[in-house]
C-alpha positions, 0 to 999 in steps of 0.5 A: 479292652477298648479304652475310652481315653477321655474317661481314663484321663478324667479318672487319672486326674481325679486320682492324682488330685486325691493323692496330691491333696493329702497333707504331709505330716511335720517333717515332710513324711506322708500320712499313710493313714490318710493315703489309705483312706484316699485310696479307699475313696478312689476305689469307691469312685471307680466302683461308682463309675465302672461297677464290675469293671472297676478293678480292670480300670484300676489296673489300667490306671496302674499300668499307665502310672507304674511309679504310682504307689497310690495307684497300686494302693487303689488296685489292692483296695479293689482286689480286696473287695472281691466281686464288685456290684454295680 
């Protein structure tokens, strides 16, 4: 796959902002419900940008950020949607 680095960098930055925008609950624990909702939002953005290639892009972002639990959640969300329509 030929990768558009600029586009991938912009999407990675958007995913990082979404993942970093969630407030921690009292005690410093991450709100998993909010994280899941953010993953759904990020998956929706990928679908809007890439249509049928959204899952492939999510996997690319996950490979570029292998320690990112959020990136894995986005990939799982897209995987669960089955075939994506553009």
